C-alpha positions in Angstrom: 6.7 14.2 -10.0 10.4 14.9 -10.0 12.6 12.4 -11.9 14.7 11.6 -8.9 11.6 10.4 -7.0 10.3 8.4 -9.9 13.6 6.8 -10.3 13.5 5.8 -6.6 10.0 4.4 -6.9 11.1 2.3 -10.0 14.1 1.1 -8.1 11.9 0.1 -5.0 9.4 -1.6 -7.2 11.8 -3.8 -9.1 11.4 -7.6 -7.7 14.2 -8.8 -5.4 16.2 -11.4 -7.4 16.9 -14.0 -5.0 14.8 -13.6 -1.7 15.0 -16.3 0.8 11.8 -16.8 2.8 11.7 -15.6 6.3 10.0 -16.7 9.3 9.5 -13.2 10.5 6.0 -11.7 10.5 4.9 -8.0 10.8 1.6 -7.3 12.4 -0.1 -4.2 11.1 -3.0 -2.7 13.3 -3.9 0.8 13.9 -1.5 2.2 11.2 -3.1 5.3 9.6 -0.2 6.2 7.3 2.5 8.8 7.1 5.3 9.9 4.8 5.4 8.0 1.5 8.9 7.7 1.1 9.2 6.1 4.7 6.8 3.5 3.8 8.2 2.6 0.4 11.7 2.1 2.1 10.1 0.0 5.0 8.0 -2.3 2.8 10.7 -2.6 0.2 13.1 -3.9 3.0 10.4 -6.3 4.2 9.9 -7.5 0.8 13.6 -8.0 0.1 14.1 -9.9 3.4 11.0 -12.3 2.7 9.1 -11.2 5.7 5.4 -11.9 5.8 2.8 -9.3 6.8 -0.6 -10.0 8.9 -3.0 -7.1 8.5 -4.9 -7.3 11.6 -6.7 -3.7 11.9 -6.3 -0.4 10.1 -3.7 0.1 7.3 -4.5 3.5 5.7 -3.1 5.7 3.5 0.8 5.1 2.8 0.3 1.9 4.7 -1.6 0.7 1.7 1.7 0.3 -0.2 2.0 -2.9 1.7 -0.2 -4.3 -1.3 2.1 -2.9 -3.9 5.3 -3.9 -2.5 5.0 -7.3 -0.7 4.1 -10.2 -2.7 0.4 -11.3 -2.4 1.6 -14.9 -1.1 3.1 -13.3 1.8 0.2 -11.2 3.0 -2.7 -12.5 5.0 -5.7 -10.7 6.7 -7.9 -11.1 9.8 -11.4 -10.2 10.1 -10.4 -6.9 11.8 -8.3 -5.9 8.8 -9.0 -2.8 6.8 -7.3 -1.0 4.1 -8.0 2.7 3.6 -7.2 4.3 0.3 -7.4 7.9 -0.9 -5.7 10.2 -3.4 -2.0 11.4 -3.1 -1.6 14.6 -1.4 0.9 17.4 -1.7 1.0 20.8 0.0 0.2 23.8 -2.2 1.8 27.3 -1.9 -0.3 28.2 1.2 0.6 25.0 3.1 -2.7 23.5 2.5 -3.3 20.0 1.5 -4.3 19.4 -2.2 -4.8 16.4 -4.3 -1.6 15.6 -6.6 -3.0 14.4 -9.9 0.3 12.8 -10.7 1.0 11.3 -7.4 -2.5 9.8 -7.4 -1.9 8.3 -10.7 1.4 6.8 -9.7 -0.2 5.4 -6.4 -3.1 3.8 -8.2 -0.6 2.2 -10.8 1.4 0.6 -8.1 -1.3 -1.2 -6.5 -2.1 -4.7 -7.7 -4.8 -5.2 -10.5 -7.6 -6.5 -8.1 -6.9 -3.4 -5.7 -7.1 -1.2 -8.9 -10.5 -2.9 -9.7 -11.9 -2.5 -6.4 -10.8 1.3 -6.4 -12.3 2.0 -9.8 -15.6 0.4 -8.9 -15.9 2.5 -5.8 -15.2 5.9 -7.6 -11.5 6.1 -7.7 -8.9 7.6 -5.6 -10.3 10.9 -4.2 -10.5 13.1 -1.0 -12.7 10.6 0.7 -11.0 7.3 2.1 -12.2 4.3 0.6 -12.2 1.3 2.9 -11.7 -2.2 1.7 -12.6 -4.7 4.4 -14.5 -7.9 5.3 -15.3 -10.3 2.4 -14.2 -8.0 -0.3 -10.8 -7.9 1.3 -10.8 -11.6 2.0 -11.4 -12.3 -1.7 -8.0 -10.6 -2.3 -5.9 -11.9 0.4 -6.2 -15.0 2.4 -7.2 -15.2 6.0 -4.2 -15.6 8.5 -4.0 -19.0 10.0 
């Protein structure tokens, strides 16, 4: 992974020094992911603003970075919530999607310990999407009230 990207990730992951609580809440539902960089910036801004997050449906792929960037006490889940994890991807010389070993390692390290343990118990990050939902997810995050 290029040093510039690594430095950006480290800067985004540093905790905000003096975050004021916010009344704002973002609801995540039907988010299948997208550009890793865009999600890092979006969730870092939400973290720094003190915003809370309700996961109320699918939060897959890059969306799962919410678990890495938003403090656990500011995330809640509903019974419909699902987190979908998979390996990090890059495009190879032919424009085909390939697993990025370094990117996957970095993603895994960003996730909270409870998420890392769950991923490891379910075979690790690979080409298949692992879905954390139901009681297992509610053991990690509180139910939204």
